[in-house]
Steps between C-alpha positions, in 0.01 A plus 500: 500500500202413282128502569324165466123486461324165538148399414351277770239256371626215282844662514630477857223264608338203330149625442292812548485625859182703443315195369645289780379758753149487355502123540637542854221742592235267363651204686497704822127558455513875462178633346528444125249456218430140398683555170790693656779270381346448156484877448858528627614248240318696230684815607830310484416391145445867415841582649666232289324639193606855580138618541464519879295791640712549810262724694214249482731209578652659808164609645345157446787292634552723805131501597541222761732732697266799518363406843841426655704759688871557438612257772276223368623553143865499611451178700328332207778599260771385742333158516467496122871572451605233746269225375461577128768738373795336673469178294449708182836679528750363250847414639664629181312826549653537845841433344439771238397751764811414702723545195373854447541578870856370491568713191395805700184564298180660629203262476135588445206263453244660269174313449147544371381327816366721781746664737325331793662176376808621312658693787484224765606237245797716401590533868480121534738468204741747658437773241467843660322680218169397345249661266151360451152620412409741779153460649299761691446454873224691682483502880729196506297295252594410143254650250622327184545828314830568322735776613744671265654331197459121509815294446348335194623505140606861417433591863802293602720730292355809666536362851851366433615835363345683795680267738828554313468877526410490868798279583762649270510228233440497127382237253850500347620229742184298548422129488143377475399137536151390396298211359215697341434684176299746713840624621635577154480879555745481792711228343550727200611786726746294703864490394513129586161335432483132596214264413443249782306185410313726257152465358479432123473865395794606715700198385466606138570865578811408698626287212432779250683756715779263614408541866628236742249228583554318829316251717472511878290181513 
């Protein structure tokens, strides 16, 4: 049995679920600044460039949820998954997940998107285990503050290794599938790194290191 880690956005799904959720919130007329989507796009450009300040990004993009209780947030996310995420899921990604299940592997989705989205999306995909950026909740309301080590860049390595230790695995039998150069720290730790529809930096790195490059599109 091996352990298979999967990035979520632009790997298992066509697009970025966090950005899609921001657009969904704005379309549902939640309270957002006039330039909410423009600022979101600027943050995404920072992510692509490897310069994203995660704490600021998470607090800003989660701000429309601050006045909603846990039930309201869960209902909103359920609607988002059904109407937006479902069409984003790549059929070949489902096939890849099924292959690892049939091989007897343990599957974990690990994403730099917030846990409030990653965990229910993983459940929708039939993946039991999911690691995302954990967000503080106070009296049932999201605060936008980060909790613990974020699953971002080197933080993905820390969280993956912690998960391995807690569940009796090691990185010696680990796959990791990702599209982004931001995931190079974990790709370099995995025994079987796989570049999935990779960005230009990851494409070149994968070629230099003779990593497999696949497409799920």
